[in-house]
Structure formats: C-alpha cells, structure tokens
N, CA, C, O and the ligand as a Tripos MOL2 file, in Angstrom:
@<TRIPOS>MOLECULE
protein
  273   271    69     0     0
PROTEIN
NO_CHARGES

@<TRIPOS>ATOM
      1 N           5.0940  -29.8560   23.5860 N.3       1 MET1
      2 CA          3.6330  -29.8320   23.4150 C.3       1 MET1
      3 C           2.9610  -30.7300   24.4540 C.2       1 MET1
      4 O           3.3010  -31.9050   24.5930 O.2       1 MET1
      5 N           2.0180  -30.1640   25.1680 N.am      2 LEU2
      6 CA          1.2530  -30.9560   26.1190 C.3       2 LEU2
      7 C          -0.1490  -31.1810   25.5750 C.2       2 LEU2
      8 O          -0.6220  -30.4430   24.7110 O.2       2 LEU2
      9 N          -0.7940  -32.1970   26.0850 N.am      3 TRP3
     10 CA         -2.1840  -32.4530   25.7110 C.3       3 TRP3
     11 C          -3.0310  -32.3730   26.9680 C.2       3 TRP3
     12 O          -2.7110  -32.9760   27.9920 O.2       3 TRP3
     13 N          -4.0920  -31.6360   26.8740 N.am      4 LYS4
     14 CA         -4.8780  -31.3600   28.0610 C.3       4 LYS4
     15 C          -6.2750  -31.9600   27.9440 C.2       4 LYS4
     16 O          -6.9360  -31.8490   26.9120 O.2       4 LYS4
     17 N          -6.6990  -32.5930   29.0180 N.am      5 CYS5
     18 CA         -8.0530  -33.1390   29.0600 C.3       5 CYS5
     19 C          -9.0430  -31.9850   29.2550 C.2       5 CYS5
     20 O          -8.9210  -31.1900   30.1860 O.2       5 CYS5
     21 N         -10.0120  -31.9190   28.3650 N.am      6 LEU6
     22 CA        -10.9620  -30.8080   28.4430 C.3       6 LEU6
     23 C         -11.9400  -30.9970   29.5920 C.2       6 LEU6
     24 O         -12.5910  -30.0430   30.0190 O.2       6 LEU6
     25 N         -12.0460  -32.2050   30.0890 N.am      7 LEU7
     26 CA        -13.0290  -32.4500   31.1450 C.3       7 LEU7
     27 C         -12.4830  -32.1410   32.5340 C.2       7 LEU7
     28 O         -13.1650  -31.5240   33.3520 O.2       7 LEU7
     29 N         -11.2510  -32.5720   32.7960 N.am      8 CYS8
     30 CA        -10.7590  -32.4190   34.1620 C.3       8 CYS8
     31 C          -9.4840  -31.6010   34.2490 C.2       8 CYS8
     32 O          -9.0570  -31.2470   35.3480 O.2       8 CYS8
     33 N          -8.8610  -31.2890   33.1050 N.am      9 GLY9
     34 CA         -7.6690  -30.4670   33.1410 C.3       9 GLY9
     35 C          -6.3820  -31.2630   33.2710 C.2       9 GLY9
     36 O          -5.2980  -30.6850   33.3470 O.2       9 GLY9
     37 N          -6.4950  -32.5840   33.2960 N.am     10 TYR10
     38 CA         -5.2880  -33.4010   33.3320 C.3      10 TYR10
     39 C          -4.4500  -33.1070   32.0940 C.2      10 TYR10
     40 O          -4.9800  -32.9180   31.0000 O.2      10 TYR10
     41 N          -3.1370  -33.0730   32.2840 N.am     11 ARG11
     42 CA         -2.2550  -32.8070   31.1510 C.3      11 ARG11
     43 C          -1.3760  -33.9990   30.8710 C.2      11 ARG11
     44 O          -0.7110  -34.5190   31.7660 O.2      11 ARG11
     45 N          -1.3760  -34.4250   29.6400 N.am     12 TYR12
     46 CA         -0.4800  -35.4990   29.2330 C.3      12 TYR12
     47 C           0.8230  -34.8900   28.7320 C.2      12 TYR12
     48 O           0.8380  -34.0970   27.7910 O.2      12 TYR12
     49 N           1.9130  -35.2800   29.3810 N.am     13 ASP13
     50 CA          3.2300  -34.8040   28.9850 C.3      13 ASP13
     51 C           3.9800  -35.9610   28.3370 C.2      13 ASP13
     52 O           4.3370  -36.9220   29.0190 O.2      13 ASP13
     53 N           4.2230  -35.8820   27.0300 N.am     14 PRO14
     54 CA          4.9020  -36.9830   26.3200 C.3      14 PRO14
     55 C           6.2530  -37.3170   26.9330 C.2      14 PRO14
     56 O           6.7040  -38.4600   26.8500 O.2      14 PRO14
     57 N           6.9010  -36.3430   27.5420 N.am     15 ASP15
     58 CA          8.1940  -36.6110   28.1530 C.3      15 ASP15
     59 C           8.0680  -37.5470   29.3470 C.2      15 ASP15
     60 O           9.0120  -38.2620   29.6810 O.2      15 ASP15
     61 N           6.9330  -37.5420   29.9730 N.am     16 GLN16
     62 CA          6.7310  -38.3610   31.1600 C.3      16 GLN16
     63 C           5.8770  -39.5880   30.8950 C.2      16 GLN16
     64 O           5.9230  -40.5570   31.6530 O.2      16 GLN16
     65 N           5.0980  -39.5490   29.8230 N.am     17 GLY17
     66 CA          4.2090  -40.6700   29.5530 C.3      17 GLY17
     67 C           3.1310  -40.7630   30.6210 C.2      17 GLY17
     68 O           2.8180  -39.7860   31.3020 O.2      17 GLY17
     69 N           2.5770  -41.9450   30.7500 N.am     18 ASP18
     70 CA          1.5410  -42.1740   31.7580 C.3      18 ASP18
     71 C           1.8670  -43.4720   32.4770 C.2      18 ASP18
     72 O           1.3780  -44.5390   32.1040 O.2      18 ASP18
     73 N           2.7070  -43.3740   33.5260 N.am     19 PRO19
     74 CA          3.1580  -44.5830   34.2360 C.3      19 PRO19
     75 C           1.9940  -45.4610   34.6890 C.2      19 PRO19
     76 O           2.0730  -46.6870   34.6090 O.2      19 PRO19
     77 N           0.9230  -44.8440   35.1590 N.am     20 ASP20
     78 CA         -0.2160  -45.6240   35.6310 C.3      20 ASP20
     79 C          -0.9440  -46.3140   34.4810 C.2      20 ASP20
     80 O          -1.6030  -47.3370   34.6710 O.2      20 ASP20
     81 N          -0.8140  -45.7420   33.2930 N.am     21 GLY21
     82 CA         -1.4980  -46.3100   32.1300 C.3      21 GLY21
     83 C          -0.5730  -47.1510   31.2720 C.2      21 GLY21
     84 O          -0.8970  -47.4840   30.1320 O.2      21 GLY21
     85 N           0.6060  -47.4990   31.8390 N.am     22 ASP22
     86 CA          1.5320  -48.3520   31.1150 C.3      22 ASP22
     87 C           2.0610  -47.6940   29.8480 C.2      22 ASP22
     88 O           2.3620  -48.3710   28.8650 O.2      22 ASP22
     89 N           2.1710  -46.3630   29.8800 N.am     23 VAL23
     90 CA          2.7240  -45.6350   28.7440 C.3      23 VAL23
     91 C           4.1150  -45.1540   29.1020 C.2      23 VAL23
     92 O           4.3060  -44.4570   30.0980 O.2      23 VAL23
     93 N           5.0660  -45.5230   28.2980 N.am     24 ARG24
     94 CA          6.4530  -45.1750   28.6000 C.3      24 ARG24
     95 C           6.7210  -43.6910   28.3810 C.2      24 ARG24
     96 O           6.1280  -43.0550   27.5090 O.2      24 ARG24
     97 N           7.6360  -43.1530   29.2010 N.am     25 PRO25
     98 CA          8.0750  -41.7730   28.9600 C.3      25 PRO25
     99 C           8.6130  -41.6200   27.5430 C.2      25 PRO25
    100 O           9.3040  -42.5020   27.0330 O.2      25 PRO25
    101 N           8.2940  -40.5000   26.9180 N.am     26 GLY26
    102 CA          8.7630  -40.2640   25.5600 C.3      26 GLY26
    103 C           7.7670  -40.6880   24.4970 C.2      26 GLY26
    104 O           8.0700  -40.6240   23.3060 O.2      26 GLY26
    105 N           6.5730  -41.1230   24.9150 N.am     27 THR27
    106 CA          5.5560  -41.5500   23.9590 C.3      27 THR27
    107 C           4.7210  -40.3580   23.5050 C.2      27 THR27
    108 O           4.0250  -39.7500   24.3190 O.2      27 THR27
    109 N           4.7790  -40.0150   22.2200 N.am     28 PRO28
    110 CA          3.9500  -38.9130   21.7290 C.3      28 PRO28
    111 C           2.4710  -39.2430   21.8820 C.2      28 PRO28
    112 O           2.0780  -40.4090   21.8530 O.2      28 PRO28
    113 N           1.6660  -38.2170   22.0420 N.am     29 PHE29
    114 CA          0.2360  -38.4390   22.2220 C.3      29 PHE29
    115 C          -0.3520  -39.2520   21.0640 C.2      29 PHE29
    116 O          -1.2290  -40.0940   21.2530 O.2      29 PHE29
    117 N           0.1540  -38.9750   19.8740 N.am     30 GLU30
    118 CA         -0.3660  -39.6670   18.6870 C.3      30 GLU30
    119 C          -0.1190  -41.1730   18.7530 C.2      30 GLU30
    120 O          -0.8060  -41.9520   18.0920 O.2      30 GLU30
    121 N           0.8630  -41.5750   19.5510 N.am     31 TYR31
    122 CA          1.2330  -42.9900   19.6190 C.3      31 TYR31
    123 C           0.4950  -43.7340   20.7270 C.2      31 TYR31
    124 O           0.6370  -44.9490   20.8660 O.2      31 TYR31
    125 N          -0.2840  -43.0110   21.5030 N.am     32 LEU32
    126 CA         -1.0480  -43.6930   22.5410 C.3      32 LEU32
    127 C          -2.0610  -44.6250   21.8970 C.2      32 LEU32
    128 O          -2.5660  -44.3380   20.8120 O.2      32 LEU32
    129 N          -2.3630  -45.7370   22.5560 N.am     33 PRO33
    130 CA         -3.3780  -46.6470   22.0010 C.3      33 PRO33
    131 C          -4.7190  -45.9470   21.8900 C.2      33 PRO33
    132 O          -5.0290  -45.0410   22.6630 O.2      33 PRO33
    133 N          -5.5090  -46.3800   20.9190 N.am     34 LEU34
    134 CA         -6.7960  -45.7280   20.6820 C.3      34 LEU34
    135 C          -7.6980  -45.8160   21.8970 C.2      34 LEU34
    136 O          -8.5650  -44.9650   22.0930 O.2      34 LEU34
    137 N          -7.5020  -46.8350   22.7110 N.am     35 ASP35
    138 CA         -8.3860  -46.9890   23.8680 C.3      35 ASP35
    139 C          -7.7910  -46.3630   25.1220 C.2      35 ASP35
    140 O          -8.3190  -46.5290   26.2220 O.2      35 ASP35
    141 N          -6.6850  -45.6390   24.9460 N.am     36 TRP36
    142 CA         -6.1200  -44.9320   26.1000 C.3      36 TRP36
    143 C          -7.1130  -43.8830   26.5780 C.2      36 TRP36
    144 O          -7.7700  -43.2250   25.7710 O.2      36 TRP36
    145 N          -7.2150  -43.7340   27.8570 N.am     37 ALA37
    146 CA         -8.1520  -42.7640   28.4120 C.3      37 ALA37
    147 C          -7.4740  -41.9590   29.5080 C.2      37 ALA37
    148 O          -6.4740  -42.3770   30.0920 O.2      37 ALA37
    149 N          -8.0370  -40.8190   29.7640 N.am     38 CYS38
    150 CA         -7.5240  -39.9420   30.8020 C.3      38 CYS38
    151 C          -7.4580  -40.6850   32.1370 C.2      38 CYS38
    152 O          -8.4640  -41.2280   32.5930 O.2      38 CYS38
    153 N          -6.2740  -40.7120   32.7700 N.am     39 PRO39
    154 CA         -6.1350  -41.4160   34.0550 C.3      39 PRO39
    155 C          -6.9280  -40.7630   35.1790 C.2      39 PRO39
    156 O          -7.1770  -41.3870   36.2100 O.2      39 PRO39
    157 N          -7.3180  -39.5320   34.9850 N.am     40 GLU40
    158 CA         -8.0430  -38.8200   36.0390 C.3      40 GLU40
    159 C          -9.5480  -39.0310   35.9450 C.2      40 GLU40
    160 O         -10.2090  -39.2830   36.9530 O.2      40 GLU40
    161 N         -10.0850  -38.9270   34.7390 N.am     41 CYS41
    162 CA        -11.5370  -38.9560   34.6180 C.3      41 CYS41
    163 C         -12.0310  -39.9660   33.5890 C.2      41 CYS41
    164 O         -13.2380  -40.1620   33.4440 O.2      41 CYS41
    165 N         -11.1050  -40.6120   32.8690 N.am     42 GLY42
    166 CA        -11.5190  -41.6500   31.9440 C.3      42 GLY42
    167 C         -11.9790  -41.1550   30.5860 C.2      42 GLY42
    168 O         -12.5170  -41.9320   29.7970 O.2      42 GLY42
    169 N         -11.7770  -39.8810   30.2980 N.am     43 ALA43
    170 CA        -12.1710  -39.3480   28.9990 C.3      43 ALA43
    171 C         -11.2880  -39.9350   27.8960 C.2      43 ALA43
    172 O         -10.1080  -40.2130   28.1120 O.2      43 ALA43
    173 N         -11.8670  -40.1160   26.7320 N.am     44 GLY44
    174 CA        -11.1190  -40.6650   25.6090 C.3      44 GLY44
    175 C         -10.1810  -39.6400   25.0040 C.2      44 GLY44
    176 O         -10.1870  -38.4650   25.3690 O.2      44 GLY44
    177 N          -9.3700  -40.1200   24.0620 N.am     45 LYS45
    178 CA         -8.3770  -39.2350   23.4450 C.3      45 LYS45
    179 C          -9.0140  -38.0580   22.7270 C.2      45 LYS45
    180 O          -8.4020  -36.9970   22.6010 O.2      45 LYS45
    181 N         -10.2310  -38.2410   22.2590 N.am     46 ASP46
    182 CA        -10.8620  -37.1430   21.5080 C.3      46 ASP46
    183 C         -11.2800  -35.9940   22.4150 C.2      46 ASP46
    184 O         -11.7150  -34.9420   21.9450 O.2      46 ASP46
    185 N         -11.1410  -36.2090   23.7250 N.am     47 MET47
    186 CA        -11.4480  -35.1180   24.6520 C.3      47 MET47
    187 C         -10.1950  -34.3300   25.0230 C.2      47 MET47
    188 O         -10.2350  -33.4300   25.8620 O.2      47 MET47
    189 N          -9.0910  -34.6820   24.3860 N.am     48 PHE48
    190 CA         -7.8530  -33.9710   24.6670 C.3      48 PHE48
    191 C          -7.5740  -32.9400   23.5840 C.2      48 PHE48
    192 O          -7.9190  -33.1190   22.4160 O.2      48 PHE48
    193 N          -6.9490  -31.8750   24.0040 N.am     49 ARG49
    194 CA         -6.5740  -30.8340   23.0640 C.3      49 ARG49
    195 C          -5.1150  -30.4630   23.2880 C.2      49 ARG49
    196 O          -4.6480  -30.3600   24.4220 O.2      49 ARG49
    197 N          -4.4120  -30.2660   22.1870 N.am     50 ALA50
    198 CA         -3.0090  -29.8800   22.2790 C.3      50 ALA50
    199 C          -2.9010  -28.4690   22.8360 C.2      50 ALA50
    200 O          -3.6150  -27.5580   22.4170 O.2      50 ALA50
    201 N          -1.9960  -28.3110   23.7860 N.am     51 VAL51
    202 CA         -1.7770  -26.9840   24.3340 C.3      51 VAL51
    203 C          -0.2910  -26.6670   24.3020 C.2      51 VAL51
    204 O           0.5520  -27.5300   24.5460 O.2      51 VAL51
    205 N           0.0060  -25.4370   24.0020 N.am     52 ASP52
    206 CA          1.3820  -24.9720   24.0520 C.3      52 ASP52
    207 C           1.6810  -24.5520   25.4730 C.2      52 ASP52
    208 O           0.9070  -23.8180   26.0880 O.2      52 ASP52
    209 N           2.8020  -25.0170   25.9960 N.am     53 GLU53
    210 CA          3.1050  -24.7190   27.3960 C.3      53 GLU53
    211 C           3.1370  -23.2260   27.6640 C.2      53 GLU53
    212 O           2.7370  -22.7670   28.7340 O.2      53 GLU53
    213 N           3.6160  -22.4720   26.6850 N.am     54 ASP54
    214 CA          3.7200  -21.0330   26.8850 C.3      54 ASP54
    215 C           2.3580  -20.3540   26.8440 C.2      54 ASP54
    216 O           2.1650  -19.2870   27.4260 O.2      54 ASP54
    217 N           1.4120  -20.9900   26.1450 N.am     55 LEU55
    218 CA          0.0970  -20.3800   25.9990 C.3      55 LEU55
    219 C          -0.8900  -20.9010   27.0260 C.2      55 LEU55
    220 O          -2.0180  -20.4200   27.1290 O.2      55 LEU55
    221 N          -0.4490  -21.8850   27.7790 N.am     56 GLU56
    222 CA         -1.3900  -22.5750   28.6400 C.3      56 GLU56
    223 C          -2.0560  -21.6380   29.6430 C.2      56 GLU56
    224 O          -3.2580  -21.7300   29.8890 O.2      56 GLU56
    225 N          -1.2740  -20.7480   30.2100 N.am     57 GLU57
    226 CA         -1.8610  -19.8590   31.2070 C.3      57 GLU57
    227 C          -2.9550  -19.0000   30.6010 C.2      57 GLU57
    228 O          -3.9650  -18.7070   31.2400 O.2      57 GLU57
    229 N          -2.7360  -18.6060   29.3690 N.am     58 LEU58
    230 CA         -3.7630  -17.8230   28.6900 C.3      58 LEU58
    231 C          -5.0240  -18.6580   28.5090 C.2      58 LEU58
    232 O          -6.1380  -18.1770   28.7180 O.2      58 LEU58
    233 N          -4.8320  -19.9230   28.1140 N.am     59 GLU59
    234 CA         -5.9890  -20.7830   27.8980 C.3      59 GLU59
    235 C          -6.7410  -21.0160   29.2030 C.2      59 GLU59
    236 O          -7.9710  -20.9900   29.2430 O.2      59 GLU59
    237 N          -5.9760  -21.2460   30.2680 N.am     60 GLU60
    238 CA         -6.6340  -21.4930   31.5400 C.3      60 GLU60
    239 C          -7.4060  -20.2710   32.0020 C.2      60 GLU60
    240 O          -8.4910  -20.3810   32.5740 O.2      60 GLU60
    241 N          -6.8360  -19.1130   31.7480 N.am     61 ALA61
    242 CA         -7.5150  -17.8840   32.1230 C.3      61 ALA61
    243 C          -8.8190  -17.7560   31.3360 C.2      61 ALA61
    244 O          -9.8520  -17.3480   31.8660 O.2      61 ALA61
    245 N          -8.7370  -18.1200   30.0500 N.am     62 ALA62
    246 CA         -9.9110  -18.0020   29.2070 C.3      62 ALA62
    247 C         -11.0050  -18.9740   29.6310 C.2      62 ALA62
    248 O         -12.1980  -18.7030   29.4870 O.2      62 ALA62
    249 N         -10.5660  -20.1120   30.1580 N.am     63 GLU63
    250 CA        -11.5370  -21.1210   30.5590 C.3      63 GLU63
    251 C         -11.9870  -20.9370   32.0130 C.2      63 GLU63
    252 O         -12.8350  -21.6730   32.5170 O.2      63 GLU63
    253 N         -11.4080  -19.9560   32.6540 N.am     64 GLU64
    254 CA        -11.7330  -19.7150   34.0530 C.3      64 GLU64
    255 C         -11.5350  -20.9580   34.9060 C.2      64 GLU64
    256 O         -12.3710  -21.3270   35.7310 O.2      64 GLU64
    257 N         -10.3930  -21.5840   34.6710 N.am     65 ASP65
    258 CA        -10.0900  -22.8230   35.3680 C.3      65 ASP65
    259 C          -9.9320  -22.5820   36.8650 C.2      65 ASP65
    260 O         -10.4360  -23.3420   37.6910 O.2      65 ASP65
    261 N          -9.2260  -21.5150   37.1910 N.am     66 GLY66
    262 CA         -9.1210  -21.1390   38.5760 C.3      66 GLY66
    263 C          -8.0950  -21.8940   39.3820 C.2      66 GLY66
    264 O          -7.9470  -21.6590   40.5810 O.2      66 GLY66
    265 N          -7.3750  -22.8100   38.7290 N.am     67 GLU67
    266 CA         -6.3900  -23.5600   39.4900 C.3      67 GLU67
    267 C          -5.1740  -22.7120   39.8100 C.2      67 GLU67
    268 O          -4.5400  -22.9030   40.8480 O.2      67 GLU67
    269 N          -4.8500  -21.7980   38.9490 N.am     68 ARG68
    270 CA         -3.7220  -20.9250   39.1900 C.3      68 ARG68
    271 C          -4.0740  -19.4840   38.9180 C.2      68 ARG68
    272 O          -3.2280  -18.6020   39.0730 O.2      68 ARG68
    273 ZN         -9.6640  -36.0720   32.3240 Zn       69 ZN69
@<TRIPOS>BOND
     1     1     2 1
     2     2     3 1
     3     3     4 2
     4     3     5 am
     5     5     6 1
     6     6     7 1
     7     7     8 2
     8     7     9 am
     9     9    10 1
    10    10    11 1
    11    11    12 2
    12    11    13 am
    13    13    14 1
    14    14    15 1
    15    15    16 2
    16    15    17 am
    17    17    18 1
    18    18    19 1
    19    19    20 2
    20    19    21 am
    21    21    22 1
    22    22    23 1
    23    23    24 2
    24    23    25 am
    25    25    26 1
    26    26    27 1
    27    27    28 2
    28    27    29 am
    29    29    30 1
    30    30    31 1
    31    31    32 2
    32    31    33 am
    33    33    34 1
    34    34    35 1
    35    35    36 2
    36    35    37 am
    37    37    38 1
    38    38    39 1
    39    39    40 2
    40    39    41 am
    41    41    42 1
    42    42    43 1
    43    43    44 2
    44    43    45 am
    45    45    46 1
    46    46    47 1
    47    47    48 2
    48    47    49 am
    49    49    50 1
    50    50    51 1
    51    51    52 2
    52    51    53 am
    53    53    54 1
    54    54    55 1
    55    55    56 2
    56    55    57 am
    57    57    58 1
    58    58    59 1
    59    59    60 2
    60    59    61 am
    61    61    62 1
    62    62    63 1
    63    63    64 2
    64    63    65 am
    65    65    66 1
    66    66    67 1
    67    67    68 2
    68    67    69 am
    69    69    70 1
    70    70    71 1
    71    71    72 2
    72    71    73 am
    73    73    74 1
    74    74    75 1
    75    75    76 2
    76    75    77 am
    77    77    78 1
    78    78    79 1
    79    79    80 2
    80    79    81 am
    81    81    82 1
    82    82    83 1
    83    83    84 2
    84    83    85 am
    85    85    86 1
    86    86    87 1
    87    87    88 2
    88    87    89 am
    89    89    90 1
    90    90    91 1
    91    91    92 2
    92    91    93 am
    93    93    94 1
    94    94    95 1
    95    95    96 2
    96    95    97 am
    97    97    98 1
    98    98    99 1
    99    99   100 2
   100    99   101 am
   101   101   102 1
   102   102   103 1
   103   103   104 2
   104   103   105 am
   105   105   106 1
   106   106   107 1
   107   107   108 2
   108   107   109 am
   109   109   110 1
   110   110   111 1
   111   111   112 2
   112   111   113 am
   113   113   114 1
   114   114   115 1
   115   115   116 2
   116   115   117 am
   117   117   118 1
   118   118   119 1
   119   119   120 2
   120   119   121 am
   121   121   122 1
   122   122   123 1
   123   123   124 2
   124   123   125 am
   125   125   126 1
   126   126   127 1
   127   127   128 2
   128   127   129 am
   129   129   130 1
   130   130   131 1
   131   131   132 2
   132   131   133 am
   133   133   134 1
   134   134   135 1
   135   135   136 2
   136   135   137 am
   137   137   138 1
   138   138   139 1
   139   139   140 2
   140   139   141 am
   141   141   142 1
   142   142   143 1
   143   143   144 2
   144   143   145 am
   145   145   146 1
   146   146   147 1
   147   147   148 2
   148   147   149 am
   149   149   150 1
   150   150   151 1
   151   151   152 2
   152   151   153 am
   153   153   154 1
   154   154   155 1
   155   155   156 2
   156   155   157 am
   157   157   158 1
   158   158   159 1
   159   159   160 2
   160   159   161 am
   161   161   162 1
   162   162   163 1
   163   163   164 2
   164   163   165 am
   165   165   166 1
   166   166   167 1
   167   167   168 2
   168   167   169 am
   169   169   170 1
   170   170   171 1
   171   171   172 2
   172   171   173 am
   173   173   174 1
   174   174   175 1
   175   175   176 2
   176   175   177 am
   177   177   178 1
   178   178   179 1
   179   179   180 2
   180   179   181 am
   181   181   182 1
   182   182   183 1
   183   183   184 2
   184   183   185 am
   185   185   186 1
   186   186   187 1
   187   187   188 2
   188   187   189 am
   189   189   190 1
   190   190   191 1
   191   191   192 2
   192   191   193 am
   193   193   194 1
   194   194   195 1
   195   195   196 2
   196   195   197 am
   197   197   198 1
   198   198   199 1
   199   199   200 2
   200   199   201 am
   201   201   202 1
   202   202   203 1
   203   203   204 2
   204   203   205 am
   205   205   206 1
   206   206   207 1
   207   207   208 2
   208   207   209 am
   209   209   210 1
   210   210   211 1
   211   211   212 2
   212   211   213 am
   213   213   214 1
   214   214   215 1
   215   215   216 2
   216   215   217 am
   217   217   218 1
   218   218   219 1
   219   219   220 2
   220   219   221 am
   221   221   222 1
   222   222   223 1
   223   223   224 2
   224   223   225 am
   225   225   226 1
   226   226   227 1
   227   227   228 2
   228   227   229 am
   229   229   230 1
   230   230   231 1
   231   231   232 2
   232   231   233 am
   233   233   234 1
   234   234   235 1
   235   235   236 2
   236   235   237 am
   237   237   238 1
   238   238   239 1
   239   239   240 2
   240   239   241 am
   241   241   242 1
   242   242   243 1
   243   243   244 2
   244   243   245 am
   245   245   246 1
   246   246   247 1
   247   247   248 2
   248   247   249 am
   249   249   250 1
   250   250   251 1
   251   251   252 2
   252   251   253 am
   253   253   254 1
   254   254   255 1
   255   255   256 2
   256   255   257 am
   257   257   258 1
   258   258   259 1
   259   259   260 2
   260   259   261 am
   261   261   262 1
   262   262   263 1
   263   263   264 2
   264   263   265 am
   265   265   266 1
   266   266   267 1
   267   267   268 2
   268   267   269 am
   269   269   270 1
   270   270   271 1
   271   271   272 2
@<TRIPOS>SUBSTRUCTURE
     1 MET1         2 RESIDUE 1 A MET
     2 LEU2         6 RESIDUE 1 A LEU
     3 TRP3        10 RESIDUE 1 A TRP
     4 LYS4        14 RESIDUE 1 A LYS
     5 CYS5        18 RESIDUE 1 A CYS
     6 LEU6        22 RESIDUE 1 A LEU
     7 LEU7        26 RESIDUE 1 A LEU
     8 CYS8        30 RESIDUE 1 A CYS
     9 GLY9        34 RESIDUE 1 A GLY
    10 TYR10       38 RESIDUE 1 A TYR
    11 ARG11       42 RESIDUE 1 A ARG
    12 TYR12       46 RESIDUE 1 A TYR
    13 ASP13       50 RESIDUE 1 A ASP
    14 PRO14       54 RESIDUE 1 A PRO
    15 ASP15       58 RESIDUE 1 A ASP
    16 GLN16       62 RESIDUE 1 A GLN
    17 GLY17       66 RESIDUE 1 A GLY
    18 ASP18       70 RESIDUE 1 A ASP
    19 PRO19       74 RESIDUE 1 A PRO
    20 ASP20       78 RESIDUE 1 A ASP
    21 GLY21       82 RESIDUE 1 A GLY
    22 ASP22       86 RESIDUE 1 A ASP
    23 VAL23       90 RESIDUE 1 A VAL
    24 ARG24       94 RESIDUE 1 A ARG
    25 PRO25       98 RESIDUE 1 A PRO
    26 GLY26      102 RESIDUE 1 A GLY
    27 THR27      106 RESIDUE 1 A THR
    28 PRO28      110 RESIDUE 1 A PRO
    29 PHE29      114 RESIDUE 1 A PHE
    30 GLU30      118 RESIDUE 1 A GLU
    31 TYR31      122 RESIDUE 1 A TYR
    32 LEU32      126 RESIDUE 1 A LEU
    33 PRO33      130 RESIDUE 1 A PRO
    34 LEU34      134 RESIDUE 1 A LEU
    35 ASP35      138 RESIDUE 1 A ASP
    36 TRP36      142 RESIDUE 1 A TRP
    37 ALA37      146 RESIDUE 1 A ALA
    38 CYS38      150 RESIDUE 1 A CYS
    39 PRO39      154 RESIDUE 1 A PRO
    40 GLU40      158 RESIDUE 1 A GLU
    41 CYS41      162 RESIDUE 1 A CYS
    42 GLY42      166 RESIDUE 1 A GLY
    43 ALA43      170 RESIDUE 1 A ALA
    44 GLY44      174 RESIDUE 1 A GLY
    45 LYS45      178 RESIDUE 1 A LYS
    46 ASP46      182 RESIDUE 1 A ASP
    47 MET47      186 RESIDUE 1 A MET
    48 PHE48      190 RESIDUE 1 A PHE
    49 ARG49      194 RESIDUE 1 A ARG
    50 ALA50      198 RESIDUE 1 A ALA
    51 VAL51      202 RESIDUE 1 A VAL
    52 ASP52      206 RESIDUE 1 A ASP
    53 GLU53      210 RESIDUE 1 A GLU
    54 ASP54      214 RESIDUE 1 A ASP
    55 LEU55      218 RESIDUE 1 A LEU
    56 GLU56      222 RESIDUE 1 A GLU
    57 GLU57      226 RESIDUE 1 A GLU
    58 LEU58      230 RESIDUE 1 A LEU
    59 GLU59      234 RESIDUE 1 A GLU
    60 GLU60      238 RESIDUE 1 A GLU
    61 ALA61      242 RESIDUE 1 A ALA
    62 ALA62      246 RESIDUE 1 A ALA
    63 GLU63      250 RESIDUE 1 A GLU
    64 GLU64      254 RESIDUE 1 A GLU
    65 ASP65      258 RESIDUE 1 A ASP
    66 GLY66      262 RESIDUE 1 A GLY
    67 GLU67      266 RESIDUE 1 A GLU
    68 ARG68      270 RESIDUE 1 A ARG
    69 ZN69       273 GROUP 0 **** ****
C-alpha cells in the first residue's frame, strides 16, 4: 500500500520510509509522526490518500495527472 500526496503526487512507500524526513524504512504511514509532512510540498498527513499500487494507474488517469 502506498500513500499519495493529493497536492503534488508524491508517494510515500512504507518500505522505503522517508530518509529526508528521518523516517526509517518499514515505517507504516499510520506510524508517521502527526507533524510529518510531504517532503515535496509540505502538505500534512491529511492530504494523503492510500493508493493500491495496482490501481494507481487508473487513479492517475482519472486525475489527469499526465506524468505517465
Ligand atoms: Zn506533496
């Protein structure tokens, strides 16, 4: 399960954590500190939405993200 920032499209991968944010690999999104914010745009955790890796392309298409 990945978590995606609704503002900039950054994806939090629990397997990788957030090295820049001092989050160790293997940290579930739920375990992030409440003041953790998107490393790309600074959005709070409430701006993140869980995405299924298999469904992600569908979601991106629906949002007209255009990155892929
Ligand atoms: Zn962001």
